C-alpha positions in Angstrom: 38.5 90.7 88.9 41.5 91.6 90.1 43.2 94.7 88.8 46.4 94.5 86.7 47.5 97.8 88.6 47.9 96.9 92.2 45.9 99.5 94.4 47.8 101.3 97.4 47.6 100.1 100.7 46.1 102.0 103.2 49.4 102.2 105.0 51.2 103.5 101.8 48.9 106.5 101.4 50.8 109.7 101.1 51.1 111.3 104.3 49.3 114.5 103.7 45.9 116.0 104.3 43.7 115.7 107.6 43.4 112.3 109.5 40.0 111.4 110.5 38.8 108.8 112.9 35.6 107.0 112.6 34.0 104.4 115.0 32.6 101.3 113.7 32.5 97.7 114.9 33.7 94.3 113.3 31.2 91.8 112.2 33.2 89.2 111.5 32.8 85.6 112.5 34.6 85.7 115.9 32.6 85.7 119.4 34.0 89.4 120.4 32.2 91.9 117.9 34.9 94.4 118.8 34.5 98.1 118.4 36.9 99.8 116.2 38.5 103.2 115.7 39.3 103.4 112.1 41.9 106.2 111.1 41.2 107.6 107.4 43.1 110.0 105.3 42.6 110.9 101.7 39.5 108.7 101.5 41.9 106.0 102.4 42.4 103.4 105.5 45.2 104.4 107.2 45.0 102.2 110.4 42.6 100.1 112.0 42.7 100.2 115.6 40.7 98.7 118.8 38.2 101.4 120.3 36.7 101.8 123.9 33.0 102.2 123.1 32.6 98.1 123.7 34.2 98.2 127.3 34.5 94.2 126.9 37.0 94.7 124.1 38.3 97.6 125.5 40.4 99.3 123.0 42.7 96.0 121.7 41.9 93.7 118.7 43.1 90.8 117.0 46.0 91.3 114.5 43.7 89.5 111.7 41.4 92.9 111.7 44.3 95.0 112.2 45.8 94.0 108.7 42.2 94.1 107.0 43.3 96.9 104.9 45.7 94.4 102.9 42.3 92.7 101.9 40.6 96.1 101.0 43.5 97.1 98.8 44.9 94.0 97.9 45.7 92.3 94.5 43.3 89.9 94.9 40.3 92.4 95.6 37.3 92.2 92.8 36.9 95.6 91.5 34.3 95.3 88.7 31.6 93.1 87.7 33.4 90.4 85.1 31.8 87.5 82.9 34.3 84.6 82.5 36.7 84.2 79.5 38.3 80.7 79.1 38.1 77.5 81.2 36.4 77.5 84.7 39.0 77.6 87.0 41.1 79.9 85.3 40.0 83.0 86.7 39.8 84.7 83.9 37.2 87.5 83.2 36.0 90.1 80.9 35.3 93.4 82.8 31.4 94.6 82.2 29.0 96.9 83.4 27.0 96.2 86.4 23.8 96.6 84.2 25.4 93.9 81.6 26.3 91.7 84.6 22.7 92.0 86.5 21.0 91.4 83.1 23.1 88.0 82.6 22.1 87.0 85.8 18.4 87.6 85.4 18.4 86.2 82.1 20.0 82.7 83.6 17.7 82.7 86.6 14.4 83.2 84.0 15.7 80.4 81.7 16.7 77.8 84.6 12.9 78.6 86.3 11.4 77.9 82.6 13.2 74.9 82.1 14.0 73.1 85.0 11.8 74.9 87.8 12.9 77.8 90.3 14.4 74.9 92.3 17.2 74.2 89.8 18.7 77.2 91.4 20.4 77.1 94.9 21.6 80.3 96.6 24.5 79.2 98.4 25.8 81.4 101.4 26.9 81.5 105.1 26.4 84.2 107.6 29.1 84.1 110.2 30.8 87.4 109.3 27.4 89.1 108.6 25.1 91.3 110.7 21.6 92.2 110.4 21.6 94.0 106.9 24.1 91.9 104.9 22.6 88.3 105.2 18.8 87.2 105.6 17.1 90.5 104.1 16.5 91.5 100.7 18.5 88.3 99.7 15.7 86.0 101.5 13.1 88.0 100.2 14.7 87.4 96.4 15.3 83.6 97.0 11.6 82.9 99.0 9.3 85.0 96.8 11.5 83.4 93.4 11.1 80.0 94.4 14.6 78.9 94.5 15.9 75.7 96.8 16.5 76.5 100.2 19.8 76.1 102.0 20.4 74.5 105.5 23.5 76.7 106.7 25.0 73.7 108.9 28.6 74.0 108.2 29.3 75.4 111.8 27.1 75.8 115.2 24.3 73.5 113.7 25.0 70.6 116.2 25.7 72.9 119.3 23.2 75.3 118.3 20.4 72.2 118.2 21.6 71.3 121.7 21.5 74.5 123.0 17.9 75.2 121.6 16.9 71.6 122.9 18.1 72.1 126.5 17.7 75.7 127.4 16.2 77.4 124.2 19.2 79.3 123.7 18.8 81.2 127.3 21.3 83.9 127.6 25.0 82.4 128.8 27.7 83.9 131.1 29.5 86.6 129.8 33.3 87.4 129.9 33.3 89.7 132.8 31.6 87.1 134.9 34.5 84.4 134.4 36.4 86.0 137.2 33.8 85.4 139.7 34.1 81.5 138.8 36.1 79.2 141.1 36.3 76.5 138.2 36.4 77.3 134.5 36.1 74.0 131.8 37.2 75.3 128.5 35.9 72.5 126.1 36.6 72.4 122.6 37.5 76.2 122.6 40.9 78.0 121.8 40.6 81.6 122.3 44.0 82.6 121.3 42.6 81.7 118.0 39.2 82.8 118.0 37.9 85.2 120.9 41.2 86.8 122.3 39.3 89.2 124.6 38.1 86.0 127.1 41.6 85.4 127.8 42.3 88.5 130.1 39.1 87.4 132.1 40.3 83.5 132.5 43.9 85.0 133.5 42.0 87.3 136.1 39.7 84.2 137.5 43.2 81.9 137.8 45.0 85.1 139.6 41.9 85.2 142.1 42.4 81.2 142.8 40.5 79.8 140.1 41.1 76.0 138.4 41.5 75.6 134.8 40.7 72.7 132.8 41.1 72.6 129.1 39.9 70.2 126.7 41.0 69.9 123.5 43.3 67.4 121.6 46.0 70.1 121.4 48.1 71.5 124.0 47.0 75.1 123.4 48.5 78.3 125.3 45.7 78.4 127.7 45.9 74.2 128.0 49.7 74.7 129.1 48.6 77.3 131.8 45.7 74.8 132.8 45.3 72.7 136.1 44.4 69.9 133.9 44.3 69.2 130.2 42.4 66.3 128.9 43.8 65.5 125.4 40.8 63.4 124.2 40.7 61.7 120.9 38.7 63.7 118.4 34.9 62.2 118.8 34.8 60.9 122.2 33.9 64.4 124.4 30.3 62.9 124.7 31.8 60.0 126.9 34.0 62.5 129.0 31.0 64.3 129.9 29.1 61.0 130.6 31.5 60.1 132.8 31.4 63.3 134.8 27.5 63.2 135.0 27.7 59.5 136.1 29.8 60.5 139.1 27.5 63.2 140.1 24.4 61.0 139.9 26.1 57.8 141.4 27.5 59.9 144.3 24.7 61.7 145.5 26.3 65.2 144.0 23.6 65.8 141.4 21.3 68.8 142.9 18.1 66.8 142.8 16.1 69.7 144.4 17.1 71.9 141.5 16.5 69.3 138.7 13.0 68.1 140.3 11.8 71.8 140.1 13.5 72.9 136.9 14.3 69.8 134.7 12.7 67.2 132.7 14.0 63.9 131.4 16.6 63.6 134.1 16.2 59.8 134.3 17.2 59.5 130.5 20.3 61.2 130.8 20.9 59.4 134.1 20.6 55.9 132.4 22.4 57.1 129.4 25.4 58.3 132.0 25.3 55.0 133.7 27.7 52.8 131.5 30.2 55.2 131.3 32.7 54.5 134.3 35.9 56.4 134.5 37.7 53.6 133.2 35.6 52.7 130.6 35.4 56.6 129.3 39.1 57.1 129.7 40.2 54.1 127.5 37.8 55.1 124.6 38.9 58.9 124.8 42.7 58.1 125.4 43.2 60.1 128.6 44.1 59.1 131.9 41.3 58.0 134.2 42.8 59.5 137.6 42.7 62.9 135.7 39.2 62.4 134.4 38.2 61.7 138.1 40.2 64.6 139.3 38.1 66.8 136.7 35.0 65.0 138.2 35.7 66.0 141.8 37.2 69.8 140.8 33.5 70.2 139.3 31.7 68.9 142.1 33.5 70.8 144.7 33.7 74.4 143.0 31.1 76.9 143.1 30.7 79.0 141.4 31.8 76.7 138.2 31.5 77.2 134.5 31.7 75.3 131.5 32.7 77.0 128.3 31.3 74.9 125.6 33.2 75.5 122.1 32.3 74.7 118.3 35.6 71.9 118.4 33.7 69.4 120.0 30.7 69.6 117.4 32.5 68.8 114.6 32.3 65.0 114.5 29.5 62.3 114.3 28.9 62.7 118.1 29.0 66.3 118.2 25.4 67.1 119.1 25.6 64.7 121.9 28.6 66.0 123.1 27.2 69.8 123.1 24.2 68.6 125.0 25.9 66.4 127.5 28.7 69.4 128.4 25.8 71.9 128.3 23.8 69.5 130.9 26.6 69.7 133.4 25.5 72.6 135.3 21.9 71.7 135.8 23.0 68.1 137.2 25.9 69.7 139.1 23.8 72.8 140.6 26.0 75.3 139.2 23.1 78.0 138.3 21.9 80.9 140.1 25.4 82.8 141.2 27.5 84.9 139.1 30.4 83.0 137.3 28.4 79.8 137.4 26.6 77.9 134.6 27.6 77.6 131.1 28.7 79.6 128.0 28.3 79.1 124.6 26.5 81.7 122.1 24.7 84.7 122.7 23.7 85.4 119.3 19.7 85.0 120.3 20.1 86.9 123.5 18.4 90.0 122.0 15.4 87.8 120.5 15.3 89.8 117.6 12.8 88.5 114.9 13.8 89.8 111.3 10.2 91.4 110.5 11.9 92.7 107.3 12.1 89.7 105.3 9.2 90.3 102.9 7.9 86.7 102.3 7.7 83.4 104.5 10.0 80.5 103.8 8.5 78.2 101.0 8.3 74.6 101.3 10.9 74.0 98.3 13.7 71.5 98.3 16.2 71.8 101.1 19.8 71.2 100.4 22.3 70.7 103.3 25.2 73.1 102.4 27.5 70.5 103.7 26.3 68.1 100.3 27.0 70.8 98.2 29.1 68.3 95.9 26.6 65.6 96.2 24.0 68.3 95.1 26.1 69.8 91.8 27.0 66.1 90.7 24.0 63.9 91.7 20.6 65.9 92.2 18.2 65.1 89.5 14.8 66.5 90.4 15.6 68.9 89.2 19.2 69.3 88.6 20.9 72.3 90.1 21.5 74.1 87.0 22.5 77.4 88.9 24.4 78.3 91.4 24.8 81.6 93.6 27.5 82.1 96.0 27.9 85.1 98.3 29.4 85.4 101.9 31.5 82.0 101.8 34.0 80.2 99.8 33.0 76.6 99.6 35.7 75.4 97.2 37.9 76.0 100.4 35.6 75.2 103.3 33.4 72.7 102.9 33.7 68.9 103.0 34.7 66.6 100.1 36.4 69.4 97.9 37.3 66.9 95.0 33.3 66.3 94.3 32.6 70.5 94.8 35.4 71.4 92.7 34.4 68.9 89.9 30.5 70.2 90.3 31.9 73.7 89.8 33.4 72.4 86.6 30.3 71.6 84.9 29.9 73.3 81.7 26.0 73.6 82.0 26.2 75.0 85.7 25.8 78.8 85.6 27.8 80.2 88.5 27.4 83.8 90.0 29.9 84.6 92.9 29.5 87.8 94.5 32.5 88.3 96.7 35.1 91.0 97.9 38.1 89.0 96.6 39.0 86.4 94.0 38.3 83.2 95.9 39.0 79.7 95.2 35.3 79.6 94.3 35.3 82.8 92.4 37.7 81.0 90.2 35.0 78.7 88.8 32.4 81.7 88.5 30.5 82.4 85.2 29.8 86.1 86.5 31.8 87.7 89.5 30.3 90.4 91.1 32.3 92.9 93.5 30.9 92.9 97.3 31.8 95.6 99.7 33.7 94.6 103.2 32.5 95.7 106.6 34.7 98.9 105.8 32.7 100.3 103.3 28.9 99.4 103.9 26.6 99.6 107.0 25.5 96.8 108.9 24.7 95.8 112.8 27.0 93.6 114.5 26.1 91.4 117.5 28.5 89.8 119.5 27.9 86.2 120.5 30.5 86.0 123.3 29.0 88.7 125.1 25.5 90.5 124.9 26.4 93.6 122.7 25.0 95.0 119.3 26.9 97.9 117.6 26.4 100.1 114.4 28.8 99.1 111.7 29.5 102.2 110.0 31.3 102.6 106.6 34.5 104.3 107.0 35.7 104.8 103.4 33.7 104.7 100.0 33.0 101.4 98.2 36.6 100.7 96.7 36.5 100.2 93.1 32.7 99.3 91.7 32.1 97.2 94.7 28.1 97.3 96.1 26.8 96.2 99.4 24.8 93.1 99.8 21.3 94.9 99.9 21.8 96.9 96.9 22.6 94.0 94.5 19.8 91.7 95.8 17.5 94.7 95.8 18.2 95.3 92.4 17.7 91.8 91.4 14.5 92.0 93.2 13.5 94.8 91.2 14.2 93.6 88.0 12.5 90.3 88.5 9.4 92.3 89.6 9.5 90.9 93.3 9.1 94.0 95.3 6.0 95.9 96.4 5.8 99.5 96.0 6.3 100.3 99.9 9.5 97.7 100.5 13.0 98.5 100.9 15.5 98.2 97.6 18.7 99.0 98.9 20.9 99.3 101.8 20.0 103.0 103.3 16.3 102.1 103.3 16.7 98.8 104.3 18.5 100.0 107.5 15.6 102.3 108.1 13.7 99.3 108.0 15.7 97.1 110.1 15.9 99.9 112.9 12.2 100.2 113.3 12.0 96.3 113.7 14.5 96.3 116.6 13.6 96.4 120.3 13.0 100.1 121.3 15.9 100.5 123.6 18.3 99.2 120.9 16.5 101.9 118.4 17.1 104.3 121.1 20.6 103.9 121.4 21.4 103.5 117.8 19.7 107.2 117.4 21.6 108.6 120.4 24.6 106.8 119.4 25.0 104.6 122.5 25.6 100.8 122.8 22.4 99.4 123.8 21.8 96.9 126.7 19.1 94.2 126.4 16.3 94.4 129.2 18.0 92.0 131.4 21.4 93.7 131.3 24.6 92.7 129.9 25.6 90.5 132.6 22.8 88.2 133.4 23.0 85.4 136.1 21.3 82.3 134.9 18.1 81.3 137.1 18.4 84.6 138.2 17.9 87.1 135.5 17.4 84.9 132.7 15.5 81.4 132.5 15.2 78.9 129.7 13.2 80.0 126.6 11.7 76.5 126.4 7.9 75.7 126.0 7.2 75.0 129.6 10.2 77.2 130.8 12.3 74.0 132.0 15.6 72.3 131.1 14.8 69.5 128.5 18.0 67.0 129.4 16.9 64.4 126.8 14.6 66.7 124.2 12.1 64.2 122.2 12.9 65.5 118.7 16.6 65.6 119.0 16.8 61.9 120.7 14.5 60.7 117.7 16.7 62.7 114.9 20.0 61.0 116.2 20.0 57.6 114.5 21.5 56.0 117.6 19.8 58.1 120.3 20.8 61.5 121.8 24.1 60.7 124.1 24.8 57.5 121.9 28.7 57.3 121.1 29.5 55.8 117.7 32.8 54.4 117.4 35.9 55.9 115.9 35.9 55.8 112.0 39.8 55.2 111.8 40.7 52.1 110.3 44.2 50.1 109.8 44.8 51.9 106.4 43.8 55.4 107.8 44.6 55.7 111.7 45.4 59.1 112.2 42.7 61.6 113.0 42.7 65.0 111.4 41.5 67.9 113.0 40.9 71.5 111.5 41.1 74.0 114.4 40.6 77.4 113.7 43.9 79.5 112.7 45.4 82.6 114.5 46.0 84.0 110.8 42.3 83.9 109.3 38.5 84.2 110.0 37.6 80.8 108.8 38.7 81.2 105.1 38.6 85.1 105.1 41.9 86.8 104.9 43.5 83.3 103.6 44.8 85.1 100.3 47.3 87.0 102.4 50.6 85.6 102.8 51.6 83.8 106.4 48.9 81.0 106.3 49.5 77.8 108.9 50.2 75.5 106.0 51.9 72.8 108.3 50.4 69.8 109.0 51.3 69.5 113.1 52.1 65.8 114.1 53.0 64.3 117.6 56.6 62.9 117.5 56.0 59.5 118.4 53.7 59.3 115.1 56.5 61.1 113.1 59.2 58.2 114.2 57.2 55.4 113.4 57.0 56.8 109.9 60.5 57.7 109.3 59.4 61.7 109.2 61.0 64.6 110.6 60.0 68.1 111.1 59.9 70.3 108.0 59.7 67.2 105.8 57.3 67.5 102.7 54.4 65.0 103.3 51.2 63.6 101.6 48.3 63.5 103.7 46.0 61.1 102.2 42.7 58.8 102.2 40.3 57.4 99.7 38.8 60.8 99.3 41.7 63.0 98.2 45.3 63.6 98.8 47.2 67.3 100.5 50.7 67.9 99.8 52.3 70.1 102.6 55.1 70.6 105.0 55.4 68.9 108.5 55.6 70.4 111.7 56.6 67.8 114.8 55.5 68.9 118.1 54.6 67.6 121.2 51.7 70.3 121.3 49.1 67.4 119.9 48.2 63.9 121.1 49.5 60.9 119.6 47.2 59.8 116.8 46.0 63.0 115.7 47.0 65.3 113.3 46.1 69.1 112.6 46.0 71.2 109.4 44.4 74.8 109.9 40.9 75.5 108.7 40.2 78.4 106.3 43.3 77.4 103.8 43.2 78.3 100.2 44.2 76.0 97.6 46.9 78.4 96.3 48.6 77.7 99.7 49.2 74.3 99.3 51.6 72.1 97.1 49.1 70.5 95.1 46.4 72.7 95.2 44.0 70.5 97.9 43.5 71.6 101.4 42.1 69.7 104.3 38.7 69.8 103.1 39.5 67.6 100.4 40.4 64.7 103.0 36.9 65.3 105.1 34.0 63.0 104.2 30.4 64.8 103.9 28.8 62.7 106.7 26.8 64.5 108.8 26.8 64.6 112.7 24.3 63.0 115.0 21.9 66.2 115.7 21.9 69.3 113.5 23.2 68.0 110.0 26.5 69.5 110.7 29.9 69.0 109.0 32.0 66.2 110.4 35.7 67.8 109.9 36.9 66.0 112.6 36.0 62.8 111.4 38.6 62.8 108.7 41.0 59.7 108.9 44.0 59.6 107.1 47.6 58.2 106.8 50.6 60.5 106.3 53.8 59.3 104.0 56.9 61.2 102.8 56.6 63.0 99.8 58.7 61.9 97.0 61.2 64.5 95.8 60.8 65.7 92.5 
């Protein structure tokens, strides 16, 4: 619970005593995984800076992490276990001992299992800001052995991950250092200024060497304004843009048929599905200029090396998986592999090939709940009903679609909710028991980059603040209290870390022991189809995987029309913010709480810059301030993701407007399928 006395911030520490600098790394949900040098004085964080241990992050870090001490020592920090007093949502808790809190949780778990079965317990988490120690370790052992419901963690990266796995088996991708060798870079649905700042210098260097830059994004980002071509596509139409590029390559003899014959399957299926998408038709659907679209196609065909950076913005809609697959297929059809700086980039998270052998149980065939359907699960599931919710490593009340129903579910008197968290989040306000969690500055972990290919040890730089405990200690104790661990199994952070190190590849283990940054067997700068190849069953690219094609309702690469209506015509998107990592740090002041709208859309509604507005649809309503700028395409409005309810005028955020529909493949969230209307907010 928040302390009644504001603890000192790191930079407010009295300046006496020696200063030590601790090398660690950042595991937060960003592709870069920066190496850090943290200055500590009198046991308090003084400054957080970059170090040069990771040559890619090269000593500089984002402003978000530089101010992370404000979370560690801020007034929202949960310092002790607490049991709710008063109504759910009031955020009032009575301080109790760890023993009392854990006993209460175990009691409720056993009660739920006895009355409704273990599947009535729903563990709810997401691992974007977690490494090898802090998720899918002792927590997975607990849930599997106890037989709880399972969670499909699909709120982000599920469609792109499914596409990448289906086509290439998650083959290691082009890394940042090789961008300067490219002659053409396509940044598709990604904004490095907000998420992944260390890519920017490499893109700039490529441009200084003469490379062309194409940015595909509904907004005019900083790199978009520096691009040779910016395609401001309508949200949800990326798939038809990619298919038009494929059609051009196939129709004009520019597809690399020799490469495809040797290295790819289901080529004809992709060719047939691209055939209807002429430049004129795709441009009309996507709301872009057909001549610009043709320019991009010709640039791609004529440039080598050419690189497609597939981001996560293009997946957040009903066509997201097909869009990712179509963009990732381009280097195969265009013959862009086999040279440094050519191919594709997406996620390198699987490049180490690490199998988590330290999980103490196989996954059971219990009920699987898609995390995007949390509102449905809490209010509608009956066989059995969800009677206990255990939330950790995420903040669903702020980040998951259909916010209204989630809040309604969290308010249920008969739902017992545990929230294990660093600060008093929107979700923690509704907990029956809150548990204080350590931050990455207070615990061990292993941080894997998913932009480049790096893996570093995260070291605690200070003792846990208040009574905070690391994930492994808490889940290990719950396993012990429930009698789920064997005598030779780890039950806490330090023995788990030794177990994990034993399960890592030998070159990683040796490097950690010698305090070096390890490299994978193929090196940190692999060339696709020279050093690394598809990890598919037959070792070939599958341009239309049968399982993905079957799972998509209309088939892979099908275009599902825009869900906008006359009543709700505007597409609401929720891009990453330069202030938060998803919702992490959303408790700090300075959040991007303004709705961005094009001047044409504002004019027809009689709205002006800085007006108070209501953004609404049939699901909910958000009150905020308007920002009128031409940096977003007409017909689209933008409100940053990760906002907390306290930041908005009516305590509702953008997720209150997002349907809980799922993407075509992967079961992902359709954040960018929210369609809304915007009107002036009446004066009080």
